[in-house]
N, C-alpha and C positions, 0 to 999 in steps of 0.2 A: 617548396621547403625540403630541403636536403636534410637528414636527420644525420647525427650522428649515432650509430645505432649501439652503441654503449652506453647514450645518455638515457636517462630515467625521465618520462615527461609525466609529469603530474602522477607521478609512484608508477608508470607504466614500465614495461620492459619491453626491446625488440629486439628481432633478429637481426645478427651481422651478417658480413659478406659471405657468399656462397665460397665454398671450399670443395665440395664433392658434387657432382652429377652423375646420376645413373638412369638408364632406360630400360624397362622391362615390358616389351611389346606395349600396350597405349598407356604405361604408367609410368612418370617422370617425376624424379624424386631428387631435390636440392636440398642439401645438407648445408647449413651456415656454421661459421664458426665458433658459435655458443650453442650448438647443438640443436638448436630447431631445424627441422626438415619440413619442408611444404611437397606434398605430393600432387601433383596434377594429374588425373586421370580425363582420358580421350573416350568417354561413353559415346557422341556420336559426333559428326562434324560441328554440331549445335550446341549441345551439350558438353561441359568439362566440369568436373568436379575439383574442387579445392579443400586441400586437408592439410592440418599445421599440427605439430607434435613439440611441446617444446622440450620433453625427456629423451629425446631418440628413441623412445619406442610409442608405436601408436596402440592406441586400444584396439581390441576386437572388434572388428569392424561388423556391425550390428546395427539394423535398423529395422523398427517398425512400419517407418513410413514406405520406404523404398520398396516397389514389388519383384518379384523374381520376373515378373514377363514385362518387366518395361524394355524397349527397344535399346538395341544396343548394335555398335558397328558404324563404321566411319570410310569415307572414300578416300582420304589423302591424310597423310601425316609426316608433317616435315621437322625438324628441331635443326636449328642453327643457333650461331651465338656471334656478338660482337664485342669489343673491349666492354660494354657497359650492362650486356643483356643478352640473356638465350631468348630465343624467337621459336615459337611453337606455331606450324601453321596447318591448321585442316580445310576442307574445302570451303568452310563459312566463315571461319575465325583466326585470327593474329592474336597471339598472348604473347605479350614480354614479359619475360620476369629478370627483374632488376639483379643484377651481382653483388649489387650491394648492400641489400637490404629484403629483399625477397618481395617488393613490393610489386603488383601487377599491373598492368594496362591490358584492355582488348578492344580490337578493332573488328569491322568488318573487311572481311577476305576479298571482298567484292573491288572494293573502292578507299580502302584504308582509312574510312571514319573511323571516329574515335568512340567507343560504345560505353565503355564502364572504365574509371582508372580509380586505384587507391590513392587515399590521401595519405595519413600515416599508414595505413594497410595493415596486417596484423600486428598485433600486442595482447601482452597478456598482464595482469596481474596476480601474481599469487596470493590465494585465500589461505590464511593461517588460522581460519576456524575451521573451516571443513576440509582443509587438502586440495591439491588442485590449484587450477585457475580461473580466474574471470578472465575468458576468453572475448576478443575485441577485433573489429574490423571497422574502418572508416575509408569513406569513399568519397571523391569529388563529385558534388551535383554538376551536372554539366548545364549550361544554358536554357532556361525554360523548361526545365525536366521536371516532369509530374510524376506522380507515386500511386500504385492503386493494390489492392489485394487485403492479405491478414485478415480474412475471414469474415467473422461476423462484428465487427467492430462498429458501433452505432454513432457513427460520425459519416460526413460528407465523402462522396466516393473517393476525390482527389485527397491523397494523404498527406500532401506538401505543407510543410510546417507544424507538424504534429509529431508527437511521441507516444510511444503504445508499449503494453506490457503484455509477453505470453503466459500467464495462469491461468488454467481454466479453475472459473470461479461460479458456484452458485450464487446468481445476482440478481435476487428477489427484485422486481418493479426497479429494475435498473432505468436510468434515464440517458439521455443523448450526450454522450462525451465520456459515457462510465467506463471505465477500463482499470482490469480486466473483466471478461465475463465467460461465458461457457465455452470458448472453444481457443484452442492454441493452434494456429496454423500460420507457421513463421517462411512464409511465400509471398513475395511481392514483384510486381511488375514497374519498371522503370521506363519512362517514355519521353524523347527528345529528338528533336531533327527529324519526327515522323519515323523512326526506328524505336523498336521497342525488344528491352531484354527483360529477363527474370531472375530473382535470386531466392533459393529455397536453402535457408540454412537449418540444415537437420539438425537439431540440438534439441532436446526434452525439458534440458533443465528451465528455471524461469530464464526467459531471455526478453529484449528489449529490442526497440526500431524506433531511431529519430531519423525523421526526414525534413532536414533543415531546420530543426528547431530551435537545438541550442546554438546551433552555429548556422547561419543561412545559407551556406555552399556546401554543407557536409553532410551524408547520410551514412550512419554509423549503425551497426547492429553487434549485440554481445549475451554473453550468458553466463550466468553463476555457475557455472562448472562444465565437464565434460571438453571435448573439442571445438575448435574453430574448424568447423566440416560445411561448407556449402557448395550449391551446384549454381552454374552460371547458364542460362538458358536463354538463347537468340532466337527472335522473330525472323526477320524484324516486324513482321505484323503481331499485333498483340494476342489475335487468336491463334497464330500459332504457339506464342508461347506459353498460353495457360493450355493448348492441347500438348505442348510437349512435357509439361507440367504434370498435368493428369496422367499421361502416360508413364513417366514416373513414377508418381505416387500411387497410380493403379485408378483404373476404370472400373466401377461397378462390376461384379463379376457376373451379373446375368441383367438380362431384362426385367425391368420391373411387371410385374403381373397388371394388366389395364384396370383391375377394378383399384388398384392401390393410387392411382389418378383421379379416380373419383370424387366427388366430395364427403366429407367424413365430418362427424359429430362426435364432440367430448366435452368433458366436464368432471370438473372435481366434487360431487361424484354423483354418478347414476345409480342410485339404489332405492329400493330394493329390485328384485326383477321385475314388479308392477310398474316401476317407475320407466323402467327400461324399454317395457312394452309400450307404455302409454307414450316413449317420446318415438320410437320407431312407426308404431300405429301413426302418429299425427303427421310424420312424413308421408306417408302413403295417401293417407285422406286428402293432403293438402297437395298432392302430387309434387313435391319437392323432391329430387333426385337424390340419393344419398347412398352409400354402399358400406359405409363402416360404422359402426358405434364403438364405443371406448368405454372400458371398466377402468376408474382409476383405483388407487388403494384399499377403498371401504370395499370391495367386491372378499377382499382377505379375511380370513379368520385372525384377527389381531394385528392386522397388516403383517402377518409372515409368507413370505413369498412362497409360492407354490401353493398355496393354499383356499380354499373356498370358505366365506362364511355361509354356516347352512341356514341360519334364519334368513339372510336376504338373498341367498341364491339356493335353493334346495336341493335342485336336479341340475346343475350347471349343463352338463351334457344336454338334457333335454332342452333347455333354453337357448343352446347356442345352435344347436339343428332347426330350432323353429325361426330363429331370427335368420339363419341361412335360408331357409324357405321362402323367406320374406325379401332375400335379397341384400338384408345386411351380414357382413362379416364382422366377426367380435376380435376386438384389440385390447390387450390385457396390458396393465404395467406392471414392470418387476425393477424392483428398487436392487441396490448390491449390498445394503445392510442386513443381516442374518440376524434375526433374535435371539440372545442369549437364554436358552429355553431347553432343557436336557429331555424332555416329552416331546421335543420338537424334532422329525427323522432327519431334516435336512441340516440343523445345528448340528446335530448330535453327531452325522456322518462328518462333515466337514470338520468338526473337533476331533474325533479319532483319527482323521487320516491329514490332521495337519495341515489343512488347505486355507486357513485366516491368517491373514497379515499379523507378524507382530513386531513389537518394538524392538529396539538396538540390544536392548539387556534380556530379553526374552518374553515378556509379557505380550501377550494378544494385544492387539489395536482394539481397543474399546471406545466405542461413540454412540450418542445418541441421537436417532434416528426415529421415523414413525413410529416402530414397534416399540422402542424404549430403546434399551441397552442393546448392542447389536456388534457382533463382529463382522470382518469384512473378507472375501474371499480374494486370493492374489491373484488376478487373473493372469499377470503376468507369468504365470506358470503354467508350461501347457497342458501341465496333467490336472490340473485345476479347470481348466477352462472347458477340457474334454468331460470333466465328470460336469461343468454347469449345463454343458451343451445336451446331457442324456436327462437332464431334470424335466427338460421341457415334454417329453414323453408323454405323460400325461395330459398334459395342457393342450398339445398341438394334436397329437397324432389320435388319443383316445377322447378327450372332450370337443375337441374341431376349431379350437382357437384358430384365428387366422393368421396374426399377427401380434408380436411383440413390442412396447415402448419400454425403453431403457431411462427410467429418470433418474436424478441425484446423483448421477455418476461421476461427479467431478473430481473425487467422491466428495458429497456435501454431506458434514457433520452439522448437527447443530448444539448452540450455546458452548463453543469453545473458540478460542481467537485464531482467525484465520479460516474458520467454519471449514476444516478440512482435516487430514492425516499432520501430525507432527511430520518434520523434517526427518525424525530418528527411525521411522518406519522403515521394515526391510522388504525388499522384494527380489523374485527370483529373476526375473526380468531375461527369460527363456536363457536360464544360465549365465548372464552375464549380471552378477548379485549387483543389486544396489540400493541405496536409499530411495526416500520417497523424492527427493529434491529433484531426482534423475525420472522417476515413473509418476510423478503425479500428471503431467499433463498428457501421459498416455494410457492412466486408468481406465477412464471411460471409453476409450477407444478400444480396449483388451476386451473391456465386458460386452461391449456391442458387439464384438468378434466373436465372442463366446457363446453369444445369443444367437446370432446367424449360423453360427457351427450347427447350432440345436434346430432353430428353425427349417434351416435346408435340410437335416437329417430326417425330419419327423412331418415335414409337409411334401416332401417330395412325392410324387413326382410333380407337385406345385411347387412355385418359387417361392423363396421366403420373403417376409417382409417386416424389416425391423427398422424402428425410431431410438434415434439416440440423443440426447442433450448435449453431453460432452463429447469432444472429437479433437482429434491430433489430423496431420497430413496423412493423408492413406487411408480415413475412416469410410470415404466416401465408396472404398470397394465391397464395405458390407451393409452400410445403412443410409435412411433418410436422416433428416432432421429438420428442428426448427429453431425457432432462435429464443427459445426461454419466455419468462415471465415478463413478459411486455406488459402494458398500462393500456387501459381504454381511454386513450387520448389522440386528436388530432397529430399530434408532434410523433406519437409512436405510430400510427399508419404512416407517415413520411418515414421513418426511421427504419420499416419494417421492410418497406420498399426499397431501400439502400443495402439494408443487409441482405435480403437476397441475393440483389446484383452482387454485390461482394463476395457472397458465398460462390456463387457461380464463376466469378473469376478468379476464383482461388482451388476452382476445382471440383467444388462439390455442389453440385446440380438439381439435387433431388432433396430440395429445402422448402422451407414455407413457415410462415407466423402464427401463433394465435391469433385468428382473427376476432377481431374485434377486441382484441387486449384481454389478458388473461387476469388481472388485477384491475379492482373496479368493475364500473358495466358503462358501457358506449351507451347513447341515445342513438334512435333509428335511424337517424342520416348517418352518424359514423359507421355503424353497422354495415348499411349498405353501402357506404362507399369503401368500406373494407373489404365486403365481398368483392366488389369491382375487381380490386387489386388483387385477393386471394385465386380467383379463378384462373388468373394469370400466373398464379407461381406453381411449381410441378407438384409441389405438395400442399394440399388443400384442407384445411381443418381449420373449423371453429373449435375454439378451447376456450374455458373461462373457471375461474376458481369456484364460482357459485355462489361466493360470500356477498354478493352485489344485486342478486335479482340472476333473472331466466337468461340466456343468453343463445336461443335457439330462433331460428329462421324466422319463426311464428312471434317472437315475443315482443314486437314493437308497433303492432297495430297492422292492418289489412293492407296499406300502401306500401310500407316496409317490405313486408312478405310479396308481394308482388314484383318488386324490383328484384329481391333476390331470388326468388325462383327464376324470374327471367337469366339471369346471368348465370345459375346454377346450370340452368339447362344451355347456354351458352358452352357454358365448360363441357358438359357431355357432349355437344355436335363436335366442340373442337378432338375430342380425344384422339381421333387418329392422327391429327396434325401433331398433337403434344405427343403422343406414343412413337411417330416418326422422329420429331427433335432427340426423344430419349434414343431411339437406334443410334442415331449419330452421335450422342454421349458417349453410348456406349462404346461404341464402335471406334469412333475418331477422337474423346474428347473434347467434342466442340460443346462450349457451355450452352445449356438452355435458355436461359437469359442472357443478355447482351447489353450492359451499358452503352450508352452511344459511341464512349470512347473506343469501347470492344469493335464496336459496328464500323465505325469511321476515323481512325484516328489521325488521320490527315488535316482533319477539321479541326482548328484549334477551339472552335464553339464548344465542341463535344466534351472537351477536357475538364470543364468543370460542370457540366451536367448530372441532375442528379435523379429526377423524376421520371423523365421519360427512356424506354427502354424497349429492346428487341426481344418479342417471345417467339423463340423457334428462328426461324431465318425471314420470316415473311411479315409478321404481325408486330406495329408498333403501338404500343401503347402507354400511356398515361394518368395516371389516378387525381382525381381532385382529392387534396390535400386539407381542405379546409371546411368552415361550415358556411352555410346560404350560401355556396357559390353555383351558379347557372354556367358557367364554364370557365376557361384559365387562357393563359398564355402558354405554348410549349413550342418548342425547337423540333424541328424537320429536318433528318440528316439527309446526306446525298439522294438524289432520285426523286420519283413522283411517288406520292401517296393517296388513295382512295379512303374518302372516309366511310369507314365501314356502313353507317347509318344511310346516309344519302348519297354515298358513291359519287361525290364531287372528289375532285383533283386539288392537291396542293403540291405545288414543286418546293424541293426539299434546299436546306442551305439558307434557312430563314425562319425566325420565330413569329409565329401567328395565334391569334385568339381563334379559340373551338369552344361552340357552345356544347353545353353538358349540361343538363339540369339532371335531377336525382333518379331518373331513370335510364340515363346515358351516361357514357363514359368517353373520353376521347379515344377511339382504337381505328387505327389508320392500316389499311393494306397494299404492300408493295407494288407496284406499278408490273404486271405481269405473271405476277404471282397464279398459282391454281392451289385453293384452298379446300381440302377434302373435308368433307361433315357427314357425321352420321345421324340417324333420327334420336331424337330424345328419348331416351331411355331413361326409367326411374333406379334404376341399377344397371352396371354393367352386365350383360348376361340376361337382361328380362327379357330382348327380343332378338330373335336370328335378325340380322343386318341383311335384308334383301335389297337393297340399295344403297348407294353412296351418292351424296352428292360432292361435285366439283365447281366451284365458286372461281372462275375464272376473269382473270381482271386485265384487260387489255393493255399491250404496248405497243408502240412501234420500235420494233426493235425483238430482241432476245430474252431469255428468262426460263430458267430450269428449276421446277419443282421435284418433289419425290413425295411417294408413297409406301410407309413400309406398314404392312401386317402381317400376323402370325395367328397361332392359335389364343393370343391372348393370354397363357398361362403355360406351363410346364416347360418342356425343354425341347421339343421336337425342332424347333428354328436353326438350334446348333446343328443339327443335320441337314442344313436344305432346306427345312421347309418352312420356308417363309415367303410373302412374294413383295417384292420391290418393284413397283413404277415409277419410272422415270420419265417424268414429263418435259420436253421441250417444247416451248410456245415460241413463235415468230408471227410478228404481227408486222403489216406494213398498211396504205391507205385505203385498202380496199381487199383487204385479205388477212384472215387469221388463220394460223397451222398450228395445232398439237399434235406432237409425236409423240406414243408411249412406248418404251423399251422396257420387258418385263424380264426379271430374273427370280429364280428362287422355284420351289416346287411346291409350295402351298396353294392349294385352291380355294379360293375366297370363298363365302357362301351366297354373294350375291351376283345377279346377272347382268347388270345395268348400271349406269352413271346416269344421276340427272345433272346436267351441265348448264349451269347459269354464268350467261356472258354478261359481263358488267363492261361499260365505257365503249364500245364499239363504236366508232366515227363514222359508220356504214351501216345501211339497210341490208338486213340478208338479202342476198338472191337466190343463193344454192349453196346446197351443204355437199361434201363428198366424204364419204367414208372410205378407207383404205381406195384411194381413187376412182370410186365408182358413184355417180352420182346419186343421190337417194333424194326420193319426194319427202318434202318438209312434213306431210301430214305422217308418212312412217316415222318421223321421229318425235312425234308430237310437239313440232315446234312452236312455240307460243309467247310470244314477249321478251326475245332473246333466249328462251329456255328450250332445252331439248333433252331426249332421252335415248343414248346410243349405248350399243351394247360393250361390257369394259373388255372385250375380248379386241377391238380396233388397236390398230396401231399408227392409224394417219387419220386426223380430222382436219377439212379444208373447210373454212367457211367463206364467202365470197359474196361481196356486195356490190352493189350497182354502179 
C-alpha cells in the first residue's frame, strides 16, 4: 500500500517526503517535509539504530538499557540514492529509506534477500491527555515468519498470533497467558527463510507488541510516550542475534560465585533462628546438598528494611557465621517500601535528604506495603542509589549476609488501582526528569542496580549476589532473577520451563522459577518433577509461601526425598559444566538455555517446540510435565544423542518415546561431548576437588568441548588467573583421540582426570598419552574408564 503521507489513517499521522539528508560519520539524518526526522545510526555492520522525532528535535539520548561497553564499529558504510530511495550499505546489511515517507526495508547484503520491511512504518498519534505522542511502528510479516523473546511471558515459545503489553506488574498466582507480569523486555527475534533478526524497542513507557494478532500478516509495536527508538540486529543465526542483543544491553559484570549455582532453599518465612537451624540441620543430616538459606520479611523488625527482629534473631552475626561454618550462605530480602516512622533512622535520613518519590504537586508518594504506610526511594536518582548502596554495609560487611533478594520492586503497592505508583509520580531519571509513566518499567531495575552496587562494595573481594523480581532490558548486568509468584500446578511446571527458555533468549540467562510453586502446595510427584527441571535452570531455588504446608525436599516422604536428593546431587556434579556455560554467557552473550529453535533454526520442527531445551552446549533435557507419567514423547534435534541413563543412541530429526519413571527424566548428551563432573559435595567448598571426571561420548567425527575453572569466587580471574581447557575429540572406527589445549594462569587443585568412555565401537587395545604408549594397568583401565594426569595434551585410545 502506498500512502498519501498527509493522510490520516485511523487518526494516525505519518511522515511526508524527504527534503533533507545529512551524514555525520556513522549517523545518517533524513528530514521530511512535515518536520519528522529519521536518524539511522550504524553501530555495527549487523546492528542499525532507527530513531524518529516528530518535533524536529530529539530528546536527550539517554538509556538505562544500553551498556557503555557495547561493541561498536563497522567494516563498510556506503550511502547512495536513486529516484525513490536512499540506500545504506554495510558489510552485512542493505537498508532502503523511502524518499516518499521514510519507510524502510532491510536486506542481507550478501544475497539481497529481504529480511524486514515496514508496512505503515513509523506513525504516531498525538496524546492530548499527557502531551507528546503515542509512537507506532508496523512491519510486514514475511511468509512463514515466527517470533520469539519478550522475556518472561507465560505463553508458548512462538509468539505468532499473540499480542502483549510491557508494564512491570506484581502478578501473584498468575496463569498461562497472564499479561503483563513482572518484567518488561521489549526485544524479540523474527525468523523466516532460515534467517533471523532481532528488534529491540528501547522505550520504557507502557509498550505493546502485536505479532500478527490484529492483522494476520502485520507485526507492530508501539508505546504510550517517548520516542520511536529501536535497534535492528541481524544474525542470520538466532544465537548471533541473542548474543548481539546481550552485547548491546550488557552481559553480567562478573562471573557468579560458584556457590550461587548450587541448590537454594527459601520460604515465606523461616523464623525464628531455631527454625532456620532446624531446616539447615535436616539438609546435612539427610545429606541433601544445599548452599543457601533465605530469610523473608519476617526477619525484620516490623518489616523495616535493614533491621532485625531481635526476638526471632537475637544475634544475627553469630547465627550467620554458624550457618556459614556449616556451608550455608544467608540470603535476605529487601523491599523498596520504607516505613513511615520518625524513629526509624533510614526513613528519617531519606526524608531529610529528600530521597523519596513525590507526586506531581509535591506530596510524597505514599503507599501501603508489608510495613504499612511507606515512602519509596527514587532509585532513578544516582545520589539515592549511592545512599542505598551504603545501607548494606552492616548487613553484608559486618553481619556476613552473602546475598540480597529484591522483591516487590515493580514497584508493588497494595490496595490501590493498578497495584503500583500513580502516573503522576515524579522521578529524577538520572537528570532526565520524568513521570512514572516513563520510569515505571525501570524502577525495579534501578533498585537492583543500587543493591548490586552495595553488595559489590561490601562483599569485595568476593563477588556480589543479587536477585530481582522486576526487570527491564539490561538488568542482567547486575542480577539474577526468578519468574515470580507461580502456582503449584502441573501447568505451571510447563510454564516455568518455557519462561526460563524465553528469558535466556531475551539476554537474561541467570534465571529460575520457584521450584514446586509459590502459591498452594504440590504433591510429592509434582515436586520431584519440578526439581528435575529446576536443576537445569541457572538459578535453582525451592520457594513457597508456606501458607499450604511444608515444601522442603523431605516434606513428601522418603521415596520423593531420595529422588530429589539424586537430582540435586546431579546438579552438584554438573557444576563445572554449568560454570563453563556461564563463562560463555558472561564473555560472549551465549544463552545458557537454548530452545530447540535457538539450537537449530533450520529445522521447521523446532519452531513450535516448547518442552525440550539444550542446557549449555551439549545436554538435551525435557521435563515430565504431567501426573502419573512413566515417560513421554520428545523431539530430538539434529545430531546423535546418548541417553544419559543407559547410553543408548538416538538419531536426531525425529520424535521418539522416552521412558522416564519418577526417579528418572529424559536427559541426553550430544554425540562427541566431553562432560566435566565434580564429586558430590554437600555445599560448594565442602571438599577440595582432587579429581575431575570427564564423561566422553564417542563420535565418529569431530567435536569440541570446554572446561572453564577459576577460584570460584573473587576477581583474580579477570587478571588471567583462570584455567580454560579446550577439548578436541576426533573419533574413527578404531581410534579415539582427545587433544587438550590450556590457557590461563590458574592452577587447579586436582592432579588427574577420571575419564569414562561411552559408546566406543571397538575394544580398547592400547592407549598413548602424549604419543607414548602406556600400560593399561598404569592408567587403572577398567570397563572403559581410566585415570590420566590432567597435564596431558594428547590421548589416543586405539582398538583392535
